[in-house]
Structure formats: C-alpha cells, structure tokens
C-alpha positions in Angstrom: 129.8 93.7 146.9 126.7 93.2 147.3 125.6 96.7 147.8 127.5 97.8 144.4 125.1 95.5 142.7 122.5 96.3 143.6 122.9 99.8 143.4 125.0 100.1 140.8 124.6 97.9 138.3 125.1 100.3 135.6 128.3 101.9 136.3 129.8 98.9 137.2 128.1 97.3 133.9 129.6 100.5 131.7 133.4 100.0 133.7 133.6 96.1 132.6 132.6 97.3 129.0 135.5 99.2 129.0 137.6 97.2 130.8 136.8 94.6 127.6 137.7 97.9 125.8 141.4 98.1 127.6 142.1 95.1 127.6 141.4 94.9 123.2 144.1 97.6 122.4 146.9 96.5 124.5 145.8 92.7 123.1 146.2 94.1 119.9 149.2 96.4 120.1 150.8 93.2 121.4 149.7 91.5 118.6 150.7 93.2 115.5 153.8 94.1 116.8 155.1 90.9 117.5 154.6 89.8 114.4 157.3 88.1 111.7 157.7 88.5 108.7 156.9 85.2 108.0 154.2 86.2 109.6 153.2 88.9 107.9 153.8 87.8 104.9 151.5 85.1 105.5 148.7 87.4 106.7 149.2 88.7 102.8 148.3 85.7 100.8 145.2 84.5 103.8 141.8 85.0 103.4 139.4 88.4 103.6 140.7 88.8 107.7 143.2 87.9 107.0 144.0 90.3 104.3 142.5 92.8 106.5 145.1 93.2 109.7 147.7 92.4 106.6 147.2 96.0 105.5 146.7 97.7 108.4 149.9 96.9 109.0 151.5 98.7 106.4 151.2 101.5 108.0 152.3 100.9 111.1 152.5 104.4 112.3 148.7 105.0 111.7 147.2 101.6 113.5 150.0 102.0 116.6 148.6 106.5 116.3 144.5 104.6 116.3 145.0 101.8 119.0 147.1 103.9 121.5 144.1 107.0 121.5 141.7 104.2 121.6 143.0 103.0 124.6 143.6 106.6 126.3 140.5 107.4 125.9 138.8 103.4 126.9 141.7 104.7 130.0 139.8 107.9 130.3 136.2 107.3 130.5 136.4 104.3 133.4 139.2 105.7 135.9 136.7 108.5 134.7 133.9 106.2 136.2 135.3 105.2 138.8 135.6 108.5 141.4 132.0 109.0 140.6 131.7 105.3 142.4 134.3 106.2 144.8 132.2 109.9 145.7 128.4 107.8 145.3 130.2 105.4 148.1 131.4 108.1 150.1 128.3 110.3 149.9 126.6 106.7 151.0 129.1 106.4 153.4 130.1 103.2 152.4 133.6 103.4 153.8 134.4 99.4 153.3 134.0 99.9 149.4 135.5 103.2 149.0 138.7 101.5 149.6 137.8 98.1 148.1 136.6 99.9 144.5 139.8 101.8 144.8 142.1 99.5 144.9 140.7 96.4 143.0 139.6 98.9 139.7 143.3 99.9 139.7 144.5 96.5 139.9 141.6 94.8 137.9 143.4 97.2 134.4 146.7 96.3 134.6 146.1 92.1 135.5 142.6 92.1 132.9 143.1 95.2 130.6 147.7 95.0 130.4 148.9 92.5 131.6 146.8 88.8 130.8 145.7 89.7 127.3 149.6 91.4 126.0 150.2 87.2 127.2 148.2 85.4 125.6 148.6 87.4 122.3 152.1 87.4 122.3 151.7 83.3 122.3 149.0 83.5 119.1 150.2 86.9 116.9 148.5 85.8 113.9 144.7 84.6 115.0 144.7 87.2 117.3 145.9 90.3 114.4 143.3 88.6 112.2 140.4 89.0 115.1 141.0 92.2 115.8 141.8 93.1 111.9 137.9 94.6 111.8 137.3 96.8 114.3 139.9 97.9 114.4 140.0 98.9 110.2 136.5 101.5 111.3 138.3 102.5 114.3 140.8 103.8 111.9 138.4 104.8 109.8 137.1 107.0 112.1 139.8 108.4 113.2 140.8 109.4 110.6 141.1 112.8 110.3 142.2 113.5 113.8 145.1 110.5 112.3 146.4 113.3 110.1 147.0 116.4 113.0 148.6 113.8 114.9 151.2 112.6 111.7 151.6 116.5 111.2 152.1 117.4 114.8 154.6 114.4 115.2 156.6 115.8 112.2 156.9 119.3 113.3 157.9 117.2 117.0 160.6 116.2 115.0 161.8 117.9 112.9 162.2 121.9 115.6 163.4 119.2 119.0 165.8 116.9 117.0 166.1 119.9 113.6 169.1 117.6 112.6 168.2 114.0 113.6 169.5 111.0 111.4 168.7 107.9 110.2 171.8 105.6 111.7 173.4 103.9 109.3 173.9 100.4 109.4 177.1 98.5 110.9 179.7 97.2 109.4 181.4 93.6 109.3 184.8 95.8 109.9 182.7 97.4 113.8 181.1 94.2 114.9 184.8 91.8 114.3 186.3 94.8 116.6 183.5 93.8 119.2 184.2 89.9 119.5 188.3 90.3 119.7 187.8 93.3 122.6 185.2 91.7 124.2 188.2 88.0 123.9 190.3 90.5 127.1 187.1 90.3 129.2 186.2 87.0 128.8 182.6 88.3 127.9 182.0 85.9 125.8 182.9 81.6 125.8 184.7 80.6 123.8 181.5 78.5 121.4 180.1 81.4 121.0 182.9 83.2 119.9 183.4 80.5 116.8 179.5 81.2 116.4 180.6 84.4 116.2 182.9 85.0 113.5 181.9 82.3 111.3 178.4 84.3 111.7 180.9 87.6 110.5 182.7 85.3 108.2 179.4 84.8 106.1 180.2 88.0 103.4 183.7 87.9 103.5 183.5 83.7 101.8 181.7 82.7 98.5 179.0 81.1 97.3 181.5 78.9 94.8 183.2 78.0 98.7 181.0 76.7 100.8 177.8 74.8 97.5 177.9 71.8 96.7 179.6 70.9 93.1 177.8 69.5 90.4 179.5 66.8 90.0 178.5 65.2 94.1 175.0 66.6 92.2 173.1 63.6 90.4 169.6 65.3 89.0 166.6 63.2 88.3 164.4 64.3 85.0 160.7 64.8 86.3 158.8 63.0 87.2 161.0 60.8 89.5 159.1 57.8 91.2 160.9 57.6 94.3 161.3 53.5 93.0 164.4 55.3 91.1 166.5 57.3 93.6 166.2 54.0 95.7 167.6 52.5 92.3 170.5 55.2 92.2 171.2 55.0 96.0 169.8 51.3 97.3 172.2 51.6 99.9 172.2 54.7 102.1 169.8 58.0 101.1 171.6 61.1 99.0 174.2 63.2 101.9 173.1 66.5 101.3 169.4 65.6 102.7 167.7 66.5 99.1 165.8 65.1 95.5 167.1 67.1 93.1 164.6 67.1 90.0 165.7 69.1 86.5 164.2 71.1 84.5 161.8 68.9 81.5 164.2 68.4 78.5 167.4 70.0 80.4 169.8 69.2 83.3 168.8 72.5 85.3 168.0 72.1 88.2 164.6 72.9 89.3 162.9 71.5 92.0 164.2 69.8 95.5 162.5 67.8 98.5 163.7 67.5 101.3 163.3 64.0 103.0 163.7 65.8 106.5 160.3 67.3 105.6 159.4 63.9 104.1 159.3 61.6 107.5 160.8 58.5 108.5 156.6 57.6 108.8 156.0 58.9 105.3 159.4 57.8 103.2 158.2 53.8 104.6 155.3 54.4 103.4 156.8 55.8 99.9 159.5 52.9 100.1 155.9 50.9 99.9 154.4 52.7 97.4 157.5 52.6 94.9 154.8 54.8 92.1 155.1 57.7 94.1 156.0 61.0 91.6 157.5 64.8 92.1 158.2 66.5 89.2 159.8 69.6 88.7 156.9 72.5 90.8 157.5 69.9 93.7 159.6 72.5 95.8 161.0 75.3 93.3 164.1 76.2 94.3 166.2 80.0 94.1 168.8 81.2 91.9 171.7 83.1 92.8 175.2 83.4 90.4 178.2 81.7 92.2 179.9 84.5 92.6 177.0 86.4 95.7 178.6 86.4 98.9 177.3 83.6 101.4 175.6 86.0 103.4 173.7 87.7 100.6 172.8 84.0 99.9 170.7 83.9 102.6 169.1 86.2 102.8 167.9 85.7 99.6 167.3 82.3 101.2 165.1 83.8 104.6 163.4 86.5 102.1 162.0 84.1 99.9 160.8 81.1 102.1 163.5 78.5 100.4 165.7 75.7 102.4 168.1 75.3 98.2 169.4 78.2 95.7 170.4 76.8 92.6 174.3 77.9 92.1 174.9 79.2 88.3 177.9 80.9 87.2 178.2 83.2 84.4 176.6 80.9 81.5 174.0 80.8 83.4 175.0 77.0 83.6 174.2 74.9 87.3 177.2 74.4 89.4 176.7 73.2 92.4 174.0 74.1 95.1 173.6 75.1 98.3 171.6 74.6 100.9 169.9 75.7 103.9 171.6 73.8 105.9 175.6 74.3 104.2 175.3 78.6 105.6 173.9 76.8 109.7 176.6 74.1 109.6 179.2 76.4 108.6 177.7 78.0 111.2 177.0 76.1 113.9 179.8 73.2 113.3 182.4 72.5 115.6 184.5 71.8 112.0 182.4 72.0 109.0 183.7 71.0 105.5 181.8 70.3 102.3 184.4 67.3 102.5 183.0 66.6 105.8 179.3 66.5 104.0 179.4 64.6 101.2 182.5 62.4 101.6 182.7 61.7 105.6 185.7 62.6 106.2 188.3 65.2 107.5 189.5 68.1 104.8 192.6 67.2 106.1 194.9 65.1 107.2 197.9 64.4 108.6 199.4 61.0 108.1 203.1 62.0 109.3 205.4 64.7 109.7 205.8 67.2 106.8 203.3 64.9 105.0 198.8 66.0 104.5 196.4 64.1 102.5 194.1 66.2 101.6 191.1 66.4 100.0 189.9 67.8 96.3 187.1 69.9 97.8 189.3 71.8 100.6 188.9 75.4 99.7 192.2 76.5 98.8 190.9 79.5 102.4 191.6 76.6 104.6 194.9 75.5 103.2 195.8 79.0 103.3 195.2 79.5 107.2 196.7 75.8 108.2 200.3 76.3 106.4 200.5 80.3 106.6 200.5 80.6 103.1 199.5 82.1 100.1 198.0 80.4 96.9 197.2 82.7 93.5 193.7 82.2 91.9 192.3 83.8 89.3 188.4 82.0 89.8 188.7 78.4 91.3 188.1 78.0 95.7 189.1 74.6 95.8 192.3 72.1 95.5 190.7 70.3 92.8 190.1 73.4 90.8 193.0 75.1 92.0 195.7 72.0 90.3 193.9 72.2 87.1 194.4 76.5 86.8 197.6 75.4 86.8 198.2 72.0 84.9 195.8 73.8 82.4 193.6 69.5 82.1 191.7 68.0 84.2 194.3 66.9 87.6 194.9 62.6 86.6 196.2 60.0 89.3 200.0 60.6 89.5 200.3 64.8 88.5 202.8 66.8 90.2 203.0 70.3 90.7 205.3 72.3 93.4 203.9 75.7 95.2 205.0 78.3 97.5 207.3 75.2 99.3 203.8 73.4 98.8 204.4 69.7 96.8 201.1 68.5 95.4 200.8 64.5 94.7 197.4 63.7 93.3 197.3 60.1 94.5 192.8 59.7 93.3 190.7 60.6 90.9 186.9 59.6 91.6 183.7 59.9 90.2 182.0 59.0 93.8 185.0 59.4 96.7 186.5 62.7 95.2 190.3 64.0 94.4 192.1 62.5 97.7 195.3 64.4 97.3 199.3 64.1 98.7 200.1 67.2 100.1 204.1 67.9 101.8 205.7 71.0 102.5 208.0 72.1 102.8 209.1 75.3 105.5 211.9 77.4 104.6 
C-alpha cells in the first residue's frame, strides 16, 4: 500500500474522487425514487433546495436517465484507471499488489459506492434528495441534448419491440374478492388476515352514511372555544370520537376538528390548567364529502388532502355527520367494529332470549340483514332508526311497533344521550 501512495498518488486520488461521485449517484437514485406522496408534497412546500428537488421529480424519466448515465460514465472511468494501474504494477513487477488492487477496486465499488450509499438514502430519503438537488439540476441541464436523444431512442424501441403494448387496466374489486375466496381453500391466508382483506374490499361497497357518526351524537362548539368550555360540556370524560368539533362563525356547520390524541395527555393537562386556551374555526380545517360517497373514495380524499376528519353533507349541503380516519381504520382492523361500540360503548345486536334481540338505532341495515338473513328495502336510510322513521312516516317514539319481513320491532327507548334501543323478535317461517 505504501508503494501505491508513493508511486501512484495521482491515480489513487482520482479513483477516490470517482468513488465519491459513484456513491453520490447511487445515493441520489435511491433517495429520489423512494420518496412517498407525502414526502414529495413537503418538498414542494419547502425551501429553495426542496423546491429544486420537487421540480426534478416532475420529469422522473429525465432524472433517472441523467443519474444512470452519470453513474455509468463515472464507473467506466474508475475501472479504466484501475486497469491502467494494474498494468503499471505488472510492469513494476508488483504482482502481490496486482491482485490486491483488482479485488479491492471491485469490492470497494460494491460496498462503498452501492450498498452503503443506498442504505443511507433509504433511511432519510427526503434529506438526501434535498442535498443532491442542485448538483443533479446542473447535471440534467448539462445533459439535456443527450437526454433528448435517449428519449427518442426509448420511444422508438418501445414501439418497435412492443408495438401492442398497452397500459394495464386496474384490478376490479370482484377480481380481488375472487382471489381472497380462492386462497381460503389453499390455507394461504390466516383467518385474521382474511378478515382484514375482506373488510378492505367492503370499503368500496359501503357508503359514508353507513359508517359516519350522526350529527345528533356530536356537539359542535362555536368559535373561539376554550378548554374550559369543553370540560363543562364533558365533565366526566372527553368526547368518544377523540375530537373537539368547532363550527363556522355564526353557523352550525362544521369548520374544524382538534384531535385530542395529537394534543397529548401532557399537553391536555397543561391546557386544563389554562382554561382560556383557544381554538378557532381555522384550528384544523376538515374536508367535505357527500353522504353517498363510498368509504374507499372518502379514505382516498382524506389521504390526498392529509386530513383526519371529513364533514358529511346531504343533498342540501347540510352537515349530517362526521367521518374520521379512526372510523375507517376501525372498520378495517376492528374485530367487531360498529358505531354502537364507538359511540355508545355497547354491542349493536344483543341476544336477550330465544328469538329476542336488543338492537341500537345506530345499527346498519346491512348488519341486521346479515344477522337474520332477511332483506329490508329502504330508499335512503341505512340505520334501524332511519328505517323505522321511513316506515312509520314520523320520528319513532317509545312504545312504537312495526312488523316487517318476519321481524317485529318494538321501540324500548329514545334518548338523546344513549340513542334509540329497539327490541326485535324474529319469527322464522
């Protein structure tokens, strides 16, 4: 090694610089192309360096071609110098160093120019992308004429080799359901995993109105709202929804929602001492979705706009309920998910005796039909309370009775705090 430093220092220095350049290209490739949607959005909202990184991602094909081309040139020069160095060592009869340089150069590139940089980039992709942004911007500008040529070659080769290449269509929900059903017989899915997959597939069939928390079970605070006001309204326990809902100024429509989870227990205790802590209608704005939207589409809206709460509107633009990200996740991963458990802390359907059940008014008609294997036609309502109101043609009262499709409904209780409780007797034909 001392012989190399004394007789070939310039060659070693250039090889070291080429290794650094190769590591830079490997690191930047992994960083830029492992960024998620949220990371890319934050780059667009960041400083000037982040803005440059975001602009590079607007043309990923051009960026990737520049990185690969730069890395290819650097590695070609590196191994060319390695070959020249090995030939000179052979002329100097340094045969031991010949093998050492050949093997060392190869492993040096693999470890320090590929594996290590890529691992670092995957750990912190957004920071690395910002760090690499300006050098790559200069490289893309420098290679722009060459990139145009490679773009034409890429398009021509695609049309010549794959003339009938078409964009693959999206999988239908029915296809995924069939895949889940077929996997049952092969026992390739655990029961719990199978349930979660089926719940995910059901999201495209369930309307927001079936999963939302109704307006009657929510309390909207007018702005500005203090923690003292919240504690006065909920003296025993904080809202089960996990959010403090704030209405628009001078209106009863929902404007924002403050997450109690994000406040945290320590901060909540601090705020409890400062009863004048204020929230206004701009604290954490919500998104607005129609009640007929599927839960899958609603989840996509929440994810795209990075919100946790959506105000559900009817056809008149009025807020009729709230859907939270927690509600959707509970419907996917909860063992026995239901609005009754979340809001009333009780089971939606409870068997009391043979042929007798107690059912909450929030229970979905879909769940009732699956339990009793019956069909209950309803034009617009999705809950038992709505079904009774539709067929009684008025608001249900305690003591009301209704018989439909083998089911006999008897309203036991109508309460603003505990909701409606209905006794159902099922007479099999």
